[in-house]
PAMI-794285 format. One record per residue: chain; x, y, z of N, C-alpha, C in turn; residue number from 1. Coordinates in nm, 3 decimals, always signed. Example, Ala and Ser with C-alpha at 12.3 -4.5 7.8 and 13.67 -1.06 7.14 Angstrom:
% residues 2
[lumnu A, [+1.319, -0.569, +0.780], [+1.230, -0.450, +0.780], [+1.320, -0.330, +0.780], 1];
[lumnu A, [+1.285, -0.225, +0.708], [+1.367, -0.106, +0.714], [+1.290, +0.003, +0.787], 2];
This chain:
% residues 166
[lumnu A, [+16.918, +11.525, +8.897], [+16.948, +11.521, +8.699], [+17.020, +11.403, +8.649], 1];
[lumnu A, [+17.010, +11.376, +8.777], [+17.091, +11.186, +8.672], [+16.944, +11.064, +8.637], 2];
[lumnu A, [+16.829, +11.139, +8.733], [+16.753, +11.043, +8.674], [+16.644, +11.096, +8.537], 3];
[lumnu A, [+16.662, +11.269, +8.539], [+16.588, +11.298, +8.409], [+16.686, +11.333, +8.282], 4];
[lumnu A, [+16.868, +11.275, +8.266], [+16.906, +11.268, +8.209], [+16.881, +11.044, +8.110], 5];
[lumnu A, [+16.865, +10.967, +8.254], [+16.778, +10.840, +8.213], [+16.641, +10.872, +8.177], 6];
[lumnu A, [+16.561, +10.932, +8.204], [+16.457, +10.903, +8.151], [+16.474, +10.953, +8.025], 7];
[lumnu A, [+16.501, +11.084, +8.017], [+16.574, +11.108, +7.804], [+16.561, +10.967, +7.787], 8];
[lumnu A, [+16.717, +10.952, +7.806], [+16.771, +10.846, +7.726], [+16.743, +10.708, +7.672], 9];
[lumnu A, [+16.598, +10.629, +7.781], [+16.478, +10.571, +7.756], [+16.363, +10.655, +7.649], 10];
[lumnu A, [+16.354, +10.734, +7.613], [+16.250, +10.816, +7.522], [+16.307, +10.818, +7.413], 11];
[lumnu A, [+16.360, +10.829, +7.397], [+16.486, +10.826, +7.278], [+16.570, +10.718, +7.233], 12];
[lumnu A, [+16.527, +10.603, +7.361], [+16.642, +10.476, +7.285], [+16.594, +10.428, +7.147], 13];
[lumnu A, [+16.467, +10.410, +7.189], [+16.388, +10.307, +7.063], [+16.380, +10.405, +6.891], 14];
[lumnu A, [+16.383, +10.578, +6.873], [+16.403, +10.680, +6.807], [+16.574, +10.614, +6.738], 15];
[lumnu A, [+16.612, +10.635, +6.790], [+16.750, +10.602, +6.728], [+16.787, +10.449, +6.724], 16];
[lumnu A, [+16.766, +10.314, +6.779], [+16.768, +10.196, +6.768], [+16.688, +10.178, +6.641], 17];
[lumnu A, [+16.688, +10.212, +6.552], [+16.597, +10.259, +6.403], [+16.511, +10.129, +6.356], 18];
[lumnu A, [+16.407, +10.179, +6.418], [+16.248, +10.048, +6.454], [+16.210, +10.040, +6.278], 19];
[lumnu A, [+16.196, +9.888, +6.236], [+16.222, +9.923, +6.104], [+16.135, +9.938, +5.998], 20];
[lumnu A, [+16.030, +9.972, +5.873], [+15.980, +10.032, +5.865], [+15.871, +9.925, +5.897], 21];
[lumnu A, [+15.673, +10.008, +5.870], [+15.599, +9.954, +5.922], [+15.587, +9.840, +5.801], 22];
[lumnu A, [+15.510, +9.741, +5.782], [+15.397, +9.700, +5.749], [+15.328, +9.732, +5.648], 23];
[lumnu A, [+15.297, +9.771, +5.438], [+15.192, +9.830, +5.374], [+15.084, +9.858, +5.469], 24];
[lumnu A, [+14.982, +9.871, +5.503], [+14.843, +9.861, +5.531], [+14.800, +9.765, +5.410], 25];
[lumnu A, [+14.647, +9.690, +5.448], [+14.514, +9.653, +5.362], [+14.467, +9.818, +5.302], 26];
[lumnu A, [+14.527, +9.771, +5.167], [+14.443, +9.959, +5.101], [+14.582, +10.007, +5.043], 27];
[lumnu A, [+14.687, +10.030, +5.070], [+14.789, +10.085, +5.030], [+14.845, +9.989, +4.938], 28];
[lumnu A, [+14.862, +10.145, +4.818], [+14.932, +10.116, +4.726], [+15.025, +10.006, +4.739], 29];
[lumnu A, [+15.097, +9.928, +4.804], [+15.255, +9.963, +4.833], [+15.187, +9.817, +4.869], 30];
[lumnu A, [+15.081, +9.773, +4.912], [+15.017, +9.616, +4.972], [+15.032, +9.565, +4.867], 31];
[lumnu A, [+15.161, +9.436, +4.880], [+15.156, +9.323, +4.780], [+15.060, +9.180, +4.792], 32];
[lumnu A, [+15.014, +9.189, +4.680], [+14.916, +9.097, +4.660], [+14.931, +8.955, +4.605], 33];
[lumnu A, [+14.888, +8.839, +4.643], [+14.932, +8.744, +4.588], [+14.879, +8.747, +4.454], 34];
[lumnu A, [+14.866, +8.760, +4.412], [+14.866, +8.702, +4.222], [+14.723, +8.562, +4.195], 35];
[lumnu A, [+14.810, +8.448, +4.322], [+14.692, +8.310, +4.360], [+14.594, +8.395, +4.363], 36];
[lumnu A, [+14.582, +8.485, +4.410], [+14.415, +8.533, +4.482], [+14.400, +8.655, +4.339], 37];
[lumnu A, [+14.390, +8.667, +4.252], [+14.290, +8.706, +4.135], [+14.176, +8.585, +4.094], 38];
[lumnu A, [+14.106, +8.543, +4.185], [+14.036, +8.462, +4.063], [+13.883, +8.501, +4.026], 39];
[lumnu A, [+13.764, +8.447, +3.980], [+13.683, +8.499, +3.930], [+13.554, +8.453, +4.020], 40];
[lumnu A, [+13.500, +8.527, +4.132], [+13.434, +8.518, +4.236], [+13.297, +8.569, +4.198], 41];
[lumnu A, [+13.147, +8.479, +4.172], [+13.031, +8.525, +4.180], [+12.923, +8.443, +4.310], 42];
[lumnu A, [+12.885, +8.481, +4.369], [+12.837, +8.415, +4.468], [+12.718, +8.357, +4.412], 43];
[lumnu A, [+12.668, +8.204, +4.447], [+12.520, +8.217, +4.394], [+12.443, +8.075, +4.472], 44];
[lumnu A, [+12.293, +8.095, +4.517], [+12.176, +8.077, +4.615], [+12.298, +7.944, +4.694], 45];
[lumnu A, [+12.249, +7.889, +4.789], [+12.262, +7.798, +4.900], [+12.481, +7.851, +4.867], 46];
[lumnu A, [+12.513, +7.912, +4.851], [+12.689, +7.825, +4.838], [+12.687, +7.964, +5.015], 47];
[lumnu A, [+12.774, +7.812, +5.083], [+12.782, +7.886, +5.234], [+12.929, +7.958, +5.278], 48];
[lumnu A, [+12.994, +7.972, +5.190], [+13.149, +7.996, +5.181], [+13.179, +8.179, +5.230], 49];
[lumnu A, [+13.059, +8.256, +5.230], [+13.100, +8.396, +5.252], [+13.070, +8.412, +5.342], 50];
[lumnu A, [+13.132, +8.500, +5.410], [+13.150, +8.567, +5.596], [+13.185, +8.686, +5.615], 51];
[lumnu A, [+13.117, +8.746, +5.750], [+13.117, +8.943, +5.718], [+13.053, +9.014, +5.704], 52];
[lumnu A, [+12.902, +8.919, +5.729], [+12.760, +8.970, +5.676], [+12.783, +9.120, +5.747], 53];
[lumnu A, [+12.772, +9.193, +5.675], [+12.747, +9.324, +5.683], [+12.864, +9.455, +5.618], 54];
[lumnu A, [+12.969, +9.355, +5.720], [+13.106, +9.414, +5.665], [+13.131, +9.515, +5.526], 55];
[lumnu A, [+13.195, +9.534, +5.493], [+13.202, +9.600, +5.388], [+13.347, +9.487, +5.322], 56];
[lumnu A, [+13.221, +9.440, +5.163], [+13.366, +9.326, +5.127], [+13.515, +9.368, +5.109], 57];
[lumnu A, [+13.473, +9.505, +5.010], [+13.579, +9.530, +4.935], [+13.702, +9.548, +5.015], 58];
[lumnu A, [+13.689, +9.601, +5.108], [+13.834, +9.621, +5.279], [+13.910, +9.547, +5.230], 59];
[lumnu A, [+13.921, +9.367, +5.207], [+13.934, +9.287, +5.141], [+13.939, +9.225, +5.012], 60];
[lumnu A, [+13.876, +9.229, +4.929], [+13.815, +9.213, +4.817], [+13.870, +9.304, +4.699], 61];
[lumnu A, [+13.933, +9.315, +4.702], [+14.026, +9.446, +4.615], [+14.153, +9.426, +4.564], 62];
[lumnu A, [+14.242, +9.558, +4.512], [+14.313, +9.465, +4.434], [+14.503, +9.536, +4.513], 63];
[lumnu A, [+14.439, +9.554, +4.625], [+14.531, +9.633, +4.781], [+14.442, +9.509, +4.907], 64];
[lumnu A, [+14.395, +9.385, +4.858], [+14.376, +9.316, +4.947], [+14.373, +9.203, +4.975], 65];
[lumnu A, [+14.434, +9.114, +5.122], [+14.407, +8.976, +5.065], [+14.340, +8.898, +5.040], 66];
[lumnu A, [+14.174, +8.953, +5.031], [+14.112, +8.839, +5.045], [+14.129, +8.795, +4.788], 67];
[lumnu A, [+14.059, +8.627, +4.843], [+14.005, +8.660, +4.691], [+13.928, +8.674, +4.609], 68];
[lumnu A, [+13.949, +8.715, +4.509], [+13.824, +8.811, +4.351], [+13.895, +8.910, +4.423], 69];
[lumnu A, [+13.943, +8.999, +4.371], [+13.870, +9.109, +4.387], [+13.693, +9.178, +4.268], 70];
[lumnu A, [+13.635, +9.247, +4.407], [+13.466, +9.214, +4.357], [+13.478, +9.368, +4.305], 71];
[lumnu A, [+13.357, +9.354, +4.219], [+13.305, +9.492, +4.152], [+13.196, +9.524, +4.238], 72];
[lumnu A, [+13.074, +9.422, +4.294], [+13.022, +9.461, +4.321], [+12.996, +9.305, +4.508], 73];
[lumnu A, [+12.924, +9.383, +4.588], [+12.946, +9.331, +4.667], [+12.838, +9.389, +4.807], 74];
[lumnu A, [+12.773, +9.285, +4.897], [+12.730, +9.343, +5.022], [+12.631, +9.229, +5.074], 75];
[lumnu A, [+12.533, +9.345, +5.202], [+12.443, +9.148, +5.223], [+12.296, +9.212, +5.232], 76];
[lumnu A, [+12.238, +9.151, +5.182], [+12.102, +9.199, +5.173], [+12.002, +9.088, +5.300], 77];
[lumnu A, [+11.937, +9.241, +5.354], [+11.892, +9.165, +5.471], [+11.743, +9.207, +5.510], 78];
[lumnu A, [+11.643, +9.080, +5.577], [+11.504, +9.107, +5.552], [+11.439, +9.187, +5.620], 79];
[lumnu A, [+11.321, +9.182, +5.649], [+11.288, +9.283, +5.715], [+11.310, +9.366, +5.858], 80];
[lumnu A, [+11.324, +9.260, +5.891], [+11.348, +9.245, +6.046], [+11.555, +9.242, +6.084], 81];
[lumnu A, [+11.572, +9.316, +5.973], [+11.688, +9.323, +6.002], [+11.797, +9.194, +5.990], 82];
[lumnu A, [+11.697, +9.020, +6.025], [+11.783, +8.939, +5.968], [+11.855, +8.926, +5.799], 83];
[lumnu A, [+11.979, +8.908, +5.857], [+12.028, +8.812, +5.663], [+11.917, +8.794, +5.600], 84];
[lumnu A, [+11.896, +8.812, +5.459], [+11.811, +8.723, +5.363], [+11.898, +8.617, +5.244], 85];
[lumnu A, [+11.841, +8.555, +5.282], [+11.924, +8.456, +5.202], [+11.822, +8.379, +5.018], 86];
[lumnu A, [+11.935, +8.378, +4.982], [+11.944, +8.387, +4.816], [+11.840, +8.442, +4.743], 87];
[lumnu A, [+11.820, +8.532, +4.799], [+11.736, +8.662, +4.689], [+11.869, +8.685, +4.579], 88];
[lumnu A, [+11.861, +8.796, +4.498], [+11.878, +8.786, +4.352], [+11.940, +8.931, +4.377], 89];
[lumnu A, [+11.998, +9.005, +4.324], [+12.058, +9.126, +4.280], [+12.070, +9.211, +4.148], 90];
[lumnu A, [+12.031, +9.299, +4.106], [+11.982, +9.345, +3.941], [+12.002, +9.495, +3.954], 91];
[lumnu A, [+12.157, +9.513, +3.856], [+12.210, +9.613, +3.840], [+12.221, +9.686, +3.703], 92];
[lumnu A, [+12.101, +9.769, +3.747], [+12.043, +9.804, +3.573], [+12.066, +9.981, +3.518], 93];
[lumnu A, [+12.033, +9.928, +3.422], [+12.043, +10.089, +3.375], [+11.895, +10.236, +3.396], 94];
[lumnu A, [+11.822, +10.172, +3.449], [+11.687, +10.245, +3.512], [+11.660, +10.198, +3.568], 95];
[lumnu A, [+11.642, +10.277, +3.736], [+11.495, +10.262, +3.825], [+11.433, +10.193, +3.875], 96];
[lumnu A, [+11.389, +10.075, +3.962], [+11.254, +9.980, +3.967], [+11.314, +9.888, +3.938], 97];
[lumnu A, [+11.364, +9.809, +3.849], [+11.388, +9.663, +3.704], [+11.333, +9.710, +3.654], 98];
[lumnu A, [+11.391, +9.849, +3.583], [+11.354, +9.900, +3.431], [+11.488, +9.906, +3.365], 99];
[lumnu A, [+11.451, +9.971, +3.279], [+11.631, +9.939, +3.177], [+11.677, +9.809, +3.095], 100];
[lumnu A, [+11.826, +9.860, +3.074], [+11.857, +9.746, +3.066], [+11.931, +9.642, +3.161], 101];
[lumnu A, [+11.959, +9.492, +3.154], [+12.027, +9.424, +3.291], [+12.186, +9.434, +3.212], 102];
[lumnu A, [+12.238, +9.495, +3.329], [+12.356, +9.532, +3.284], [+12.445, +9.339, +3.391], 103];
[lumnu A, [+12.423, +9.340, +3.540], [+12.444, +9.230, +3.596], [+12.362, +9.136, +3.715], 104];
[lumnu A, [+12.300, +9.040, +3.672], [+12.257, +8.950, +3.841], [+12.347, +8.854, +3.925], 105];
[lumnu A, [+12.296, +8.893, +3.992], [+12.371, +8.853, +4.125], [+12.316, +8.776, +4.229], 106];
[lumnu A, [+12.319, +8.644, +4.215], [+12.258, +8.532, +4.327], [+12.332, +8.582, +4.461], 107];
[lumnu A, [+12.206, +8.591, +4.583], [+12.273, +8.571, +4.666], [+12.321, +8.535, +4.814], 108];
[lumnu A, [+12.298, +8.466, +4.840], [+12.457, +8.378, +4.894], [+12.307, +8.297, +5.025], 109];
[lumnu A, [+12.379, +8.180, +5.091], [+12.258, +8.130, +5.268], [+12.331, +8.213, +5.320], 110];
[lumnu A, [+12.436, +8.288, +5.326], [+12.422, +8.413, +5.438], [+12.369, +8.486, +5.416], 111];
[lumnu A, [+12.321, +8.506, +5.294], [+12.311, +8.708, +5.284], [+12.342, +8.765, +5.211], 112];
[lumnu A, [+12.471, +8.749, +5.190], [+12.545, +8.834, +5.078], [+12.575, +8.818, +4.931], 113];
[lumnu A, [+12.616, +8.912, +4.861], [+12.632, +8.885, +4.704], [+12.754, +8.961, +4.702], 114];
[lumnu A, [+12.811, +8.871, +4.574], [+12.922, +8.934, +4.492], [+12.974, +8.903, +4.410], 115];
[lumnu A, [+13.066, +8.982, +4.324], [+13.121, +8.924, +4.212], [+13.205, +9.004, +4.145], 116];
[lumnu A, [+13.295, +8.896, +4.065], [+13.446, +8.967, +4.029], [+13.368, +8.990, +3.833], 117];
[lumnu A, [+13.275, +9.014, +3.778], [+13.260, +9.027, +3.685], [+13.252, +9.162, +3.650], 118];
[lumnu A, [+13.387, +9.273, +3.516], [+13.401, +9.351, +3.547], [+13.251, +9.497, +3.528], 119];
[lumnu A, [+13.274, +9.562, +3.555], [+13.209, +9.690, +3.574], [+13.228, +9.832, +3.505], 120];
[lumnu A, [+13.188, +9.877, +3.433], [+13.211, +10.024, +3.414], [+13.183, +10.132, +3.524], 121];
[lumnu A, [+13.212, +10.110, +3.692], [+13.205, +10.209, +3.816], [+13.296, +10.233, +3.763], 122];
[lumnu A, [+13.340, +10.361, +3.853], [+13.263, +10.460, +3.876], [+13.261, +10.537, +3.764], 123];
[lumnu A, [+13.270, +10.493, +3.573], [+13.264, +10.589, +3.460], [+13.089, +10.564, +3.464], 124];
[lumnu A, [+13.013, +10.506, +3.470], [+12.911, +10.452, +3.454], [+12.752, +10.454, +3.567], 125];
[lumnu A, [+12.669, +10.515, +3.619], [+12.613, +10.466, +3.728], [+12.528, +10.378, +3.696], 126];
[lumnu A, [+12.498, +10.291, +3.796], [+12.367, +10.152, +3.751], [+12.310, +10.199, +3.846], 127];
[lumnu A, [+12.158, +10.135, +3.840], [+12.047, +10.088, +3.919], [+12.032, +9.997, +4.017], 128];
[lumnu A, [+12.021, +10.010, +4.136], [+11.992, +9.859, +4.215], [+11.960, +9.840, +4.254], 129];
[lumnu A, [+11.854, +9.632, +4.223], [+11.746, +9.651, +4.259], [+11.765, +9.460, +4.325], 130];
[lumnu A, [+11.655, +9.493, +4.481], [+11.729, +9.346, +4.472], [+11.575, +9.336, +4.513], 131];
[lumnu A, [+11.572, +9.133, +4.531], [+11.399, +9.054, +4.527], [+11.447, +8.959, +4.654], 132];
[lumnu A, [+11.381, +8.940, +4.697], [+11.351, +8.788, +4.764], [+11.405, +8.673, +4.713], 133];
[lumnu A, [+11.357, +8.550, +4.796], [+11.403, +8.455, +4.724], [+11.313, +8.408, +4.671], 134];
[lumnu A, [+11.170, +8.459, +4.659], [+11.118, +8.428, +4.637], [+11.056, +8.484, +4.431], 135];
[lumnu A, [+11.116, +8.604, +4.486], [+11.077, +8.724, +4.390], [+10.968, +8.808, +4.450], 136];
[lumnu A, [+10.899, +8.821, +4.566], [+10.792, +8.866, +4.514], [+10.849, +8.988, +4.596], 137];
[lumnu A, [+10.904, +8.996, +4.723], [+10.957, +9.171, +4.696], [+11.049, +9.239, +4.667], 138];
[lumnu A, [+10.999, +9.331, +4.669], [+11.157, +9.353, +4.596], [+11.237, +9.492, +4.634], 139];
[lumnu A, [+11.349, +9.626, +4.674], [+11.346, +9.747, +4.676], [+11.435, +9.712, +4.578], 140];
[lumnu A, [+11.417, +9.851, +4.567], [+11.561, +9.900, +4.444], [+11.615, +10.071, +4.514], 141];
[lumnu A, [+11.651, +10.082, +4.461], [+11.742, +10.246, +4.504], [+11.676, +10.362, +4.423], 142];
[lumnu A, [+11.606, +10.494, +4.456], [+11.562, +10.540, +4.335], [+11.656, +10.649, +4.281], 143];
[lumnu A, [+11.824, +10.615, +4.311], [+11.901, +10.685, +4.196], [+12.009, +10.616, +4.166], 144];
[lumnu A, [+12.095, +10.625, +4.047], [+12.223, +10.568, +4.031], [+12.316, +10.570, +4.171], 145];
[lumnu A, [+12.441, +10.426, +4.155], [+12.510, +10.432, +4.209], [+12.706, +10.435, +4.095], 146];
[lumnu A, [+12.733, +10.453, +4.171], [+12.857, +10.413, +4.147], [+12.947, +10.367, +4.167], 147];
[lumnu A, [+12.964, +10.287, +4.271], [+13.012, +10.197, +4.316], [+12.956, +10.114, +4.355], 148];
[lumnu A, [+12.993, +10.020, +4.368], [+12.960, +9.806, +4.391], [+13.012, +9.761, +4.560], 149];
[lumnu A, [+13.061, +9.892, +4.553], [+13.040, +9.806, +4.738], [+12.931, +9.910, +4.805], 150];
[lumnu A, [+12.894, +9.849, +4.855], [+12.729, +9.864, +4.933], [+12.779, +9.865, +5.049], 151];
[lumnu A, [+12.786, +9.818, +5.144], [+12.814, +9.746, +5.281], [+12.861, +9.911, +5.293], 152];
[lumnu A, [+12.974, +9.974, +5.211], [+12.975, +10.109, +5.267], [+12.904, +10.252, +5.345], 153];
[lumnu A, [+12.734, +10.225, +5.253], [+12.690, +10.329, +5.263], [+12.574, +10.313, +5.314], 154];
[lumnu A, [+12.531, +10.168, +5.293], [+12.438, +10.065, +5.360], [+12.451, +10.002, +5.504], 155];
[lumnu A, [+12.515, +10.087, +5.608], [+12.585, +9.971, +5.705], [+12.517, +10.022, +5.791], 156];
[lumnu A, [+12.562, +9.914, +5.945], [+12.399, +9.988, +6.072], [+12.288, +9.953, +6.036], 157];
[lumnu A, [+12.187, +10.043, +6.093], [+12.061, +10.042, +6.063], [+12.001, +10.112, +5.904], 158];
[lumnu A, [+12.082, +10.123, +5.862], [+12.062, +10.119, +5.639], [+12.108, +10.049, +5.601], 159];
[lumnu A, [+12.115, +9.929, +5.685], [+12.182, +9.760, +5.535], [+12.052, +9.777, +5.368], 160];
[lumnu A, [+12.047, +9.689, +5.311], [+11.992, +9.667, +5.213], [+11.927, +9.630, +5.236], 161];
[lumnu A, [+11.826, +9.653, +5.224], [+11.647, +9.524, +5.294], [+11.516, +9.591, +5.190], 162];
[lumnu A, [+11.512, +9.412, +5.168], [+11.328, +9.367, +5.114], [+11.279, +9.458, +5.210], 163];
[lumnu A, [+11.152, +9.504, +5.222], [+11.043, +9.531, +5.290], [+11.011, +9.431, +5.328], 164];
[lumnu A, [+10.829, +9.439, +5.439], [+10.832, +9.322, +5.460], [+10.699, +9.233, +5.365], 165];
[lumnu A, [+10.673, +9.142, +5.461], [+10.586, +9.065, +5.363], [+10.483, +9.094, +5.353], 166];
């Protein structure tokens, strides 16, 4: 009987001690973002400062995250063999396959990543992404529009933003 009471007391002890409230998690509205992180950032050819190829960049680079800049569009461009493709170009347009008005052009950096804090009308306005290789000879496009610039959310694993073979 004493053993049962002791076990019961040990199980309930942490509850009675009043564990502190858990810290707000990344993305939670209660997350306190340092205002110094709200800087303009745009990827550029040859830049070597990005990281985490293929990850959802906007997990951290958003209003409730710890990454510098609040990205409006971000992702990773891959070559046909699945390796990150550096120094390409991403365009967001009002029509598919490189047609329509150009809303934003973002250079791809040395790691194959692209990102921008330029304001976009997502999710109110849908746009058509087109990606180009570094020499402009190869391109790929989404045949339907998107209302999100978080490219690596959908384009993950074997479904990355990919250029066709040369």
